[in-house]
NUDREN-109286 format. One record per residue (C-alpha): residue number from 1; residue in one letter; chain; x, y, z. Coordinates in nm, 2 decimals. Layout:
+-----+------+------+--------+--------+--------+
! pos ! code ! unit !      x !      y !      z !
+-----+------+------+--------+--------+--------+
! NUM !    A !    A !      X !      Y !      Z !
...
+-----+------+------+--------+--------+--------+
# end
This chain:
+-----+------+------+--------+--------+--------+
! pos ! code ! unit !      x !      y !      z !
+-----+------+------+--------+--------+--------+
!   1 !    X !    A !   3.52 !   0.90 !   2.61 !
!   2 !    X !    A !   3.25 !   1.01 !   2.74 !
!   3 !    X !    A !   3.21 !   1.33 !   2.60 !
!   4 !    X !    A !   3.27 !   1.19 !   2.28 !
!   5 !    X !    A !   3.06 !   0.94 !   2.27 !
!   6 !    X !    A !   2.75 !   1.18 !   2.40 !
!   7 !    X !    A !   2.84 !   1.42 !   2.10 !
!   8 !    X !    A !   2.86 !   1.14 !   1.84 !
!   9 !    X !    A !   2.49 !   1.02 !   2.01 !
!  10 !    X !    A !   2.38 !   1.39 !   1.98 !
!  11 !    X !    A !   2.51 !   1.40 !   1.64 !
!  12 !    X !    A !   2.28 !   1.04 !   1.57 !
!  13 !    X !    A !   1.99 !   1.20 !   1.68 !
!  14 !    X !    A !   2.03 !   1.49 !   1.49 !
!  15 !    X !    A !   2.05 !   1.26 !   1.19 !
!  16 !    X !    A !   1.75 !   1.03 !   1.29 !
!  17 !    X !    A !   1.53 !   1.33 !   1.33 !
!  18 !    X !    A !   1.63 !   1.50 !   1.00 !
!  19 !    X !    A !   1.54 !   1.14 !   0.86 !
!  20 !    X !    A !   1.20 !   1.21 !   0.98 !
!  21 !    X !    A !   1.08 !   1.50 !   0.80 !
!  22 !    X !    A !   0.87 !   1.49 !   0.52 !
!  23 !    X !    A !   1.11 !   1.47 !   0.18 !
!  24 !    X !    A !   0.89 !   1.65 !  -0.06 !
!  25 !    X !    A !   1.21 !   1.72 !  -0.28 !
!  26 !    X !    A !   1.24 !   1.41 !  -0.31 !
!  27 !    X !    A !   0.87 !   1.25 !  -0.32 !
!  28 !    X !    A !   0.64 !   1.55 !  -0.36 !
!  29 !    X !    A !   0.31 !   1.34 !  -0.36 !
!  30 !    X !    A !   0.18 !   1.33 !  -0.70 !
!  31 !    X !    A !  -0.20 !   1.25 !  -0.66 !
!  32 !    X !    A !  -0.27 !   1.49 !  -0.35 !
!  33 !    X !    A !  -0.60 !   1.70 !  -0.48 !
!  34 !    X !    A !  -0.83 !   1.98 !  -0.30 !
!  35 !    X !    A !  -1.06 !   1.71 !  -0.24 !
!  36 !    X !    A !  -1.04 !   1.39 !  -0.06 !
!  37 !    X !    A !  -1.02 !   1.12 !  -0.27 !
!  38 !    X !    A !  -1.06 !   0.79 !  -0.14 !
!  39 !    X !    A !  -1.02 !   0.42 !  -0.36 !
!  40 !    X !    A !  -1.10 !   0.07 !  -0.31 !
!  41 !    X !    A !  -0.86 !  -0.21 !  -0.37 !
!  42 !    X !    A !  -1.02 !  -0.51 !  -0.60 !
!  43 !    X !    A !  -0.88 !  -0.75 !  -0.40 !
!  44 !    X !    A !  -1.17 !  -0.63 !  -0.09 !
!  45 !    X !    A !  -1.39 !  -0.70 !  -0.36 !
!  46 !    X !    A !  -1.30 !  -1.02 !  -0.44 !
!  47 !    X !    A !  -1.31 !  -1.15 !  -0.11 !
!  48 !    X !    A !  -1.68 !  -1.04 !  -0.03 !
!  49 !    X !    A !  -1.79 !  -1.20 !  -0.39 !
!  50 !    X !    A !  -1.61 !  -1.54 !  -0.29 !
!  51 !    X !    A !  -1.83 !  -1.55 !   0.05 !
!  52 !    X !    A !  -2.14 !  -1.53 !  -0.18 !
!  53 !    X !    A !  -2.00 !  -1.80 !  -0.43 !
!  54 !    X !    A !  -1.97 !  -1.56 !  -0.69 !
!  55 !    X !    A !  -1.68 !  -1.44 !  -0.91 !
!  56 !    X !    A !  -1.56 !  -1.08 !  -0.94 !
!  57 !    X !    A !  -1.43 !  -1.13 !  -1.32 !
!  58 !    X !    A !  -1.71 !  -1.35 !  -1.43 !
!  59 !    X !    A !  -1.85 !  -1.02 !  -1.56 !
!  60 !    X !    A !  -1.62 !  -0.73 !  -1.45 !
!  61 !    X !    A !  -1.86 !  -0.50 !  -1.61 !
!  62 !    X !    A !  -2.15 !  -0.59 !  -1.36 !
!  63 !    X !    A !  -1.90 !  -0.60 !  -1.06 !
!  64 !    X !    A !  -1.75 !  -0.22 !  -1.15 !
!  65 !    X !    A !  -2.14 !  -0.15 !  -1.19 !
!  66 !    X !    A !  -2.15 !  -0.28 !  -0.83 !
!  67 !    X !    A !  -1.84 !  -0.10 !  -0.70 !
!  68 !    X !    A !  -1.99 !   0.25 !  -0.85 !
!  69 !    X !    A !  -2.33 !   0.20 !  -0.64 !
!  70 !    X !    A !  -2.08 !   0.22 !  -0.35 !
!  71 !    X !    A !  -1.97 !   0.56 !  -0.40 !
!  72 !    X !    A !  -1.62 !   0.49 !  -0.37 !
!  73 !    X !    A !  -1.41 !   0.71 !  -0.64 !
!  74 !    X !    A !  -1.13 !   0.55 !  -0.70 !
!  75 !    X !    A !  -1.03 !   0.17 !  -0.82 !
!  76 !    X !    A !  -0.72 !   0.00 !  -0.74 !
!  77 !    X !    A !  -0.70 !  -0.34 !  -0.96 !
!  78 !    X !    A !  -0.41 !  -0.59 !  -0.97 !
!  79 !    X !    A !  -0.27 !  -0.58 !  -1.33 !
!  80 !    X !    A !  -0.05 !  -0.85 !  -1.43 !
!  81 !    X !    A !   0.01 !  -0.76 !  -1.83 !
!  82 !    X !    A !  -0.02 !  -0.44 !  -2.00 !
!  83 !    X !    A !  -0.32 !  -0.58 !  -2.21 !
!  84 !    X !    A !  -0.56 !  -0.62 !  -1.92 !
!  85 !    X !    A !  -0.58 !  -0.20 !  -1.92 !
!  86 !    X !    A !  -0.70 !  -0.22 !  -2.28 !
!  87 !    X !    A !  -0.99 !  -0.40 !  -2.14 !
!  88 !    X !    A !  -1.03 !  -0.23 !  -1.82 !
!  89 !    X !    A !  -1.02 !   0.15 !  -1.91 !
!  90 !    X !    A !  -1.35 !   0.16 !  -2.11 !
!  91 !    X !    A !  -1.53 !  -0.01 !  -1.81 !
!  92 !    X !    A !  -1.34 !   0.24 !  -1.58 !
!  93 !    X !    A !  -1.50 !   0.50 !  -1.81 !
!  94 !    X !    A !  -1.84 !   0.37 !  -1.88 !
!  95 !    X !    A !  -1.88 !   0.36 !  -1.48 !
!  96 !    X !    A !  -1.71 !   0.73 !  -1.42 !
!  97 !    X !    A !  -1.44 !   0.57 !  -1.17 !
!  98 !    X !    A !  -1.05 !   0.69 !  -1.15 !
!  99 !    X !    A !  -0.78 !   0.47 !  -1.15 !
! 100 !    X !    A !  -0.49 !   0.68 !  -0.93 !
! 101 !    X !    A !  -0.30 !   0.36 !  -0.84 !
! 102 !    X !    A !  -0.25 !  -0.03 !  -0.96 !
! 103 !    X !    A !  -0.12 !  -0.31 !  -0.77 !
! 104 !    X !    A !   0.19 !  -0.53 !  -0.94 !
! 105 !    X !    A !   0.35 !  -0.86 !  -0.80 !
! 106 !    X !    A !   0.69 !  -0.94 !  -0.89 !
! 107 !    X !    A !   0.96 !  -1.15 !  -0.77 !
! 108 !    X !    A !   1.31 !  -0.98 !  -0.74 !
! 109 !    X !    A !   1.53 !  -1.24 !  -0.52 !
! 110 !    X !    A !   1.60 !  -1.43 !  -0.84 !
! 111 !    X !    A !   1.78 !  -1.29 !  -1.11 !
! 112 !    X !    A !   1.62 !  -1.45 !  -1.40 !
! 113 !    X !    A !   1.24 !  -1.37 !  -1.26 !
! 114 !    X !    A !   1.40 !  -1.03 !  -1.11 !
! 115 !    X !    A !   1.48 !  -0.93 !  -1.45 !
! 116 !    X !    A !   1.14 !  -1.04 !  -1.59 !
! 117 !    X !    A !   0.96 !  -0.86 !  -1.33 !
! 118 !    X !    A !   1.16 !  -0.55 !  -1.44 !
! 119 !    X !    A !   1.05 !  -0.59 !  -1.78 !
! 120 !    X !    A !   0.67 !  -0.66 !  -1.67 !
! 121 !    X !    A !   0.60 !  -0.35 !  -1.44 !
! 122 !    X !    A !   0.76 !  -0.09 !  -1.66 !
! 123 !    X !    A !   0.54 !  -0.22 !  -1.93 !
! 124 !    X !    A !   0.23 !  -0.20 !  -1.73 !
! 125 !    X !    A !   0.35 !   0.13 !  -1.62 !
! 126 !    X !    A !   0.43 !   0.27 !  -1.95 !
! 127 !    X !    A !   0.06 !   0.18 !  -2.04 !
! 128 !    X !    A !  -0.10 !   0.28 !  -1.72 !
! 129 !    X !    A !   0.01 !   0.66 !  -1.76 !
! 130 !    X !    A !  -0.19 !   0.79 !  -1.97 !
! 131 !    X !    A !  -0.48 !   0.65 !  -1.78 !
! 132 !    X !    A !  -0.41 !   0.83 !  -1.48 !
! 133 !    X !    A !  -0.20 !   0.61 !  -1.30 !
! 134 !    X !    A !   0.02 !   0.76 !  -1.04 !
! 135 !    X !    A !   0.14 !   0.53 !  -0.81 !
! 136 !    X !    A !   0.22 !   0.17 !  -0.84 !
! 137 !    X !    A !   0.21 !  -0.06 !  -0.54 !
! 138 !    X !    A !   0.46 !  -0.41 !  -0.53 !
! 139 !    X !    A !   0.51 !  -0.63 !  -0.28 !
! 140 !    X !    A !   0.81 !  -0.87 !  -0.40 !
! 141 !    X !    A !   0.69 !  -1.19 !  -0.38 !
! 142 !    X !    A !   0.61 !  -1.33 !   0.02 !
! 143 !    X !    A !   0.69 !  -1.70 !  -0.16 !
! 144 !    X !    A !   0.78 !  -1.81 !   0.22 !
! 145 !    X !    A !   0.43 !  -1.64 !   0.37 !
! 146 !    X !    A !   0.36 !  -1.85 !   0.65 !
! 147 !    X !    A !   0.65 !  -2.09 !   0.62 !
! 148 !    X !    A !   0.96 !  -2.14 !   0.84 !
! 149 !    X !    A !   1.21 !  -2.06 !   0.56 !
! 150 !    X !    A !   1.35 !  -1.71 !   0.49 !
! 151 !    X !    A !   1.48 !  -1.53 !   0.19 !
! 152 !    X !    A !   1.87 !  -1.52 !   0.26 !
! 153 !    X !    A !   2.08 !  -1.20 !   0.29 !
! 154 !    X !    A !   2.21 !  -1.22 !  -0.07 !
! 155 !    X !    A !   1.82 !  -1.30 !  -0.18 !
! 156 !    X !    A !   1.75 !  -0.97 !   0.01 !
! 157 !    X !    A !   2.05 !  -0.76 !  -0.12 !
! 158 !    X !    A !   1.92 !  -0.87 !  -0.48 !
! 159 !    X !    A !   1.56 !  -0.78 !  -0.40 !
! 160 !    X !    A !   1.67 !  -0.43 !  -0.26 !
! 161 !    X !    A !   1.88 !  -0.38 !  -0.57 !
! 162 !    X !    A !   1.54 !  -0.43 !  -0.88 !
! 163 !    X !    A !   1.30 !  -0.26 !  -0.64 !
! 164 !    X !    A !   1.54 !   0.05 !  -0.71 !
! 165 !    X !    A !   1.59 !  -0.01 !  -1.05 !
! 166 !    X !    A !   1.23 !  -0.04 !  -1.11 !
! 167 !    X !    A !   1.19 !   0.26 !  -0.92 !
! 168 !    X !    A !   1.44 !   0.50 !  -1.13 !
! 169 !    X !    A !   1.25 !   0.33 !  -1.43 !
! 170 !    X !    A !   0.86 !   0.44 !  -1.25 !
! 171 !    X !    A !   1.02 !   0.81 !  -1.16 !
! 172 !    X !    A !   1.09 !   0.82 !  -1.53 !
! 173 !    X !    A !   0.80 !   0.82 !  -1.62 !
! 174 !    X !    A !   0.64 !   1.01 !  -1.37 !
! 175 !    X !    A !   0.52 !   0.72 !  -1.18 !
! 176 !    X !    A !   0.56 !   0.64 !  -0.78 !
! 177 !    X !    A !   0.67 !   0.33 !  -0.70 !
! 178 !    X !    A !   0.51 !   0.24 !  -0.32 !
! 179 !    X !    A !   0.66 !  -0.08 !  -0.18 !
! 180 !    X !    A !   0.39 !  -0.29 !  -0.01 !
! 181 !    X !    A !   0.46 !  -0.54 !   0.24 !
! 182 !    X !    A !   0.24 !  -0.85 !   0.43 !
! 183 !    X !    A !   0.28 !  -0.99 !   0.76 !
! 184 !    X !    A !   0.55 !  -1.23 !   0.65 !
! 185 !    X !    A !   0.81 !  -0.93 !   0.60 !
! 186 !    X !    A !   0.74 !  -0.92 !   0.96 !
! 187 !    X !    A !   0.93 !  -1.22 !   1.06 !
! 188 !    X !    A !   1.30 !  -1.20 !   1.24 !
! 189 !    X !    A !   1.30 !  -0.89 !   1.36 !
! 190 !    X !    A !   1.12 !  -0.76 !   1.04 !
! 191 !    X !    A !   1.46 !  -0.80 !   0.85 !
! 192 !    X !    A !   1.32 !  -0.79 !   0.51 !
! 193 !    X !    A !   1.07 !  -0.49 !   0.53 !
! 194 !    X !    A !   1.37 !  -0.28 !   0.69 !
! 195 !    X !    A !   1.61 !  -0.37 !   0.45 !
! 196 !    X !    A !   1.37 !  -0.27 !   0.16 !
! 197 !    X !    A !   1.35 !   0.07 !   0.33 !
! 198 !    X !    A !   1.72 !   0.11 !   0.42 !
! 199 !    X !    A !   1.87 !  -0.06 !   0.09 !
! 200 !    X !    A !   1.65 !   0.17 !  -0.15 !
! 201 !    X !    A !   1.65 !   0.50 !  -0.30 !
! 202 !    X !    A !   1.39 !   0.73 !  -0.15 !
! 203 !    X !    A !   1.39 !   0.92 !  -0.44 !
! 204 !    X !    A !   1.30 !   0.60 !  -0.63 !
! 205 !    X !    A !   1.13 !   0.35 !  -0.37 !
! 206 !    X !    A !   0.85 !   0.49 !  -0.14 !
! 207 !    X !    A !   0.62 !   0.31 !   0.11 !
! 208 !    X !    A !   0.28 !   0.16 !   0.08 !
! 209 !    X !    A !   0.19 !   0.17 !   0.44 !
! 210 !    X !    A !   0.01 !  -0.13 !   0.54 !
! 211 !    X !    A !  -0.14 !  -0.07 !   0.90 !
! 212 !    X !    A !  -0.29 !  -0.41 !   0.94 !
! 213 !    X !    A !  -0.04 !  -0.63 !   0.82 !
! 214 !    X !    A !   0.23 !  -0.43 !   1.04 !
! 215 !    X !    A !   0.01 !  -0.48 !   1.30 !
! 216 !    X !    A !  -0.08 !  -0.87 !   1.28 !
! 217 !    X !    A !   0.30 !  -0.91 !   1.18 !
! 218 !    X !    A !   0.41 !  -0.77 !   1.49 !
! 219 !    X !    A !   0.23 !  -0.97 !   1.72 !
! 220 !    X !    A !  -0.11 !  -0.76 !   1.70 !
! 221 !    X !    A !   0.09 !  -0.42 !   1.83 !
! 222 !    X !    A !   0.04 !  -0.08 !   1.72 !
! 223 !    X !    A !   0.32 !   0.03 !   1.90 !
! 224 !    X !    A !   0.55 !  -0.16 !   1.66 !
! 225 !    X !    A !   0.31 !   0.01 !   1.36 !
! 226 !    X !    A !   0.36 !   0.36 !   1.47 !
! 227 !    X !    A !   0.69 !   0.33 !   1.55 !
! 228 !    X !    A !   0.73 !   0.20 !   1.16 !
! 229 !    X !    A !   0.52 !   0.48 !   1.05 !
! 230 !    X !    A !   0.75 !   0.74 !   1.29 !
! 231 !    X !    A !   1.06 !   0.60 !   1.08 !
! 232 !    X !    A !   0.96 !   0.57 !   0.74 !
! 233 !    X !    A !   0.70 !   0.86 !   0.71 !
! 234 !    X !    A !   0.82 !   1.07 !   0.47 !
! 235 !    X !    A !   0.83 !   0.81 !   0.23 !
! 236 !    X !    A !   0.45 !   0.70 !   0.27 !
! 237 !    X !    A !   0.30 !   0.75 !  -0.07 !
! 238 !    X !    A !  -0.02 !   0.53 !  -0.01 !
! 239 !    X !    A !  -0.22 !   0.39 !   0.29 !
! 240 !    X !    A !  -0.41 !   0.07 !   0.29 !
! 241 !    X !    A !  -0.70 !   0.11 !   0.54 !
! 242 !    X !    A !  -0.83 !  -0.24 !   0.68 !
! 243 !    X !    A !  -0.95 !  -0.28 !   1.04 !
! 244 !    X !    A !  -0.94 !  -0.57 !   1.30 !
! 245 !    X !    A !  -1.16 !  -0.63 !   1.59 !
! 246 !    X !    A !  -0.96 !  -0.89 !   1.84 !
! 247 !    X !    A !  -0.73 !  -0.97 !   1.56 !
! 248 !    X !    A !  -1.01 !  -1.09 !   1.31 !
! 249 !    X !    A !  -1.07 !  -0.84 !   0.99 !
! 250 !    X !    A !  -1.39 !  -0.63 !   1.05 !
! 251 !    X !    A !  -1.64 !  -0.66 !   0.83 !
! 252 !    X !    A !  -1.64 !  -0.28 !   0.76 !
! 253 !    X !    A !  -1.38 !  -0.03 !   0.81 !
! 254 !    X !    A !  -1.42 !   0.10 !   1.18 !
! 255 !    X !    A !  -1.35 !   0.15 !   1.51 !
! 256 !    X !    A !  -1.13 !  -0.15 !   1.61 !
! 257 !    X !    A !  -0.76 !  -0.24 !   1.71 !
! 258 !    X !    A !  -0.62 !   0.01 !   1.51 !
! 259 !    X !    A !  -0.69 !   0.41 !   1.59 !
! 260 !    X !    A !  -0.68 !   0.53 !   1.26 !
! 261 !    X !    A !  -0.76 !   0.85 !   1.45 !
! 262 !    X !    A !  -0.42 !   0.88 !   1.56 !
! 263 !    X !    A !  -0.31 !   0.72 !   1.22 !
! 264 !    X !    A !  -0.44 !   1.02 !   1.03 !
! 265 !    X !    A !  -0.32 !   1.29 !   1.28 !
! 266 !    X !    A !   0.01 !   1.10 !   1.26 !
! 267 !    X !    A !   0.00 !   1.13 !   0.90 !
! 268 !    X !    A !  -0.08 !   1.55 !   0.90 !
! 269 !    X !    A !   0.19 !   1.59 !   1.18 !
! 270 !    X !    A !   0.44 !   1.45 !   0.93 !
! 271 !    X !    A !   0.33 !   1.69 !   0.68 !
! 272 !    X !    A !   0.25 !   1.37 !   0.47 !
! 273 !    X !    A !  -0.12 !   1.35 !   0.26 !
! 274 !    X !    A !  -0.09 !   0.96 !   0.09 !
! 275 !    X !    A !  -0.31 !   0.84 !  -0.18 !
! 276 !    X !    A !  -0.60 !   0.67 !   0.06 !
! 277 !    X !    A !  -0.71 !   0.31 !  -0.03 !
! 278 !    X !    A !  -0.98 !   0.10 !   0.13 !
! 279 !    X !    A !  -0.85 !  -0.26 !   0.13 !
! 280 !    X !    A !  -1.16 !  -0.40 !   0.41 !
! 281 !    X !    A !  -1.14 !  -0.79 !   0.33 !
! 282 !    X !    A !  -1.33 !  -1.02 !   0.45 !
! 283 !    X !    A !  -1.15 !  -1.37 !   0.65 !
! 284 !    X !    A !  -1.28 !  -1.66 !   0.79 !
! 285 !    X !    A !  -1.43 !  -1.54 !   1.13 !
! 286 !    X !    A !  -1.52 !  -1.21 !   0.97 !
! 287 !    X !    A !  -1.90 !  -1.16 !   1.08 !
! 288 !    X !    A !  -2.13 !  -1.21 !   0.77 !
! 289 !    X !    A !  -2.42 !  -0.95 !   0.77 !
! 290 !    X !    A !  -2.43 !  -0.74 !   0.45 !
! 291 !    X !    A !  -2.31 !  -0.75 !   0.12 !
! 292 !    X !    A !  -2.02 !  -0.59 !  -0.06 !
! 293 !    X !    A !  -2.19 !  -0.26 !  -0.17 !
! 294 !    X !    A !  -2.32 !  -0.18 !   0.16 !
! 295 !    X !    A !  -2.04 !  -0.28 !   0.38 !
! 296 !    X !    A !  -1.84 !  -0.05 !   0.14 !
! 297 !    X !    A !  -2.08 !   0.22 !   0.15 !
! 298 !    X !    A !  -2.00 !   0.19 !   0.51 !
! 299 !    X !    A !  -1.62 !   0.17 !   0.50 !
! 300 !    X !    A !  -1.61 !   0.53 !   0.27 !
! 301 !    X !    A !  -1.83 !   0.72 !   0.52 !
! 302 !    X !    A !  -1.61 !   0.63 !   0.81 !
! 303 !    X !    A !  -1.29 !   0.69 !   0.61 !
! 304 !    X !    A !  -1.41 !   1.01 !   0.53 !
! 305 !    X !    A !  -1.46 !   1.13 !   0.86 !
! 306 !    X !    A !  -1.14 !   1.01 !   0.95 !
! 307 !    X !    A !  -0.95 !   1.15 !   0.70 !
! 308 !    X !    A !  -1.13 !   1.47 !   0.68 !
! 309 !    X !    A !  -0.89 !   1.70 !   0.75 !
! 310 !    X !    A !  -0.71 !   1.60 !   0.46 !
! 311 !    X !    A !  -0.91 !   1.80 !   0.28 !
! 312 !    X !    A !  -0.73 !   2.11 !   0.22 !
+-----+------+------+--------+--------+--------+
# end
């Protein structure tokens, strides 16, 4: 009995180790390049503008002009409809900004909404591919974020099913679907987060690693964050970069609660070189000492140094 149990544990360990190997045949990264490319998420700029009493979308041409001044070469917008890309594309071209990824919200735990979301994401993907988009990030509606009610097991199963369907459709178009989470998915032993990973095919669903949401959602734990990274490291197609100090989002991306130098080394040791997207947002208690352009210049400088080894 003991020998059989040991043999079983040994085989299990071998399977676990194999699952951690980079799945280059499955998720060969679509955006790797000879030079380090760093993008910035639209949402971080929105939060800085709101702090100044400004509206990012009031004059998107002017806003993207300020974005360009930061020196950040890539932009990750949030897109609701394909027609939004027709308005955005000429502005990105004007300001010489790339768009290798974008974010699309969806609702997948209810059948009717899931079918609508499937159609929505696929239509956006068709419009986005000619513009250079290689990754679409999605977070299936954390509708009970901050509440006490959770999605049921049946809802999670349906959500995973449709996440896989969308991923398969996007793969047909040469686009990677990357699953994104907030802190709410980490509740109840991270049941929602883990199920989206375990119940979906790695060929169709990659991971947008959210270090700070994993950190905050697990009670400000780097141990939990790095464990998750090691569990699903071979599926990481993108990383959102955000830092905090004493649990509060920092004004700029730099040293703080999360050891990003260790994170960069972990990615390299896994053989993974994901798309890097700054998402250094501000919240109520964040220090207020600089404007959006200055802060993002600092973000780019620090991120470029920490991830310098990603240059071939």
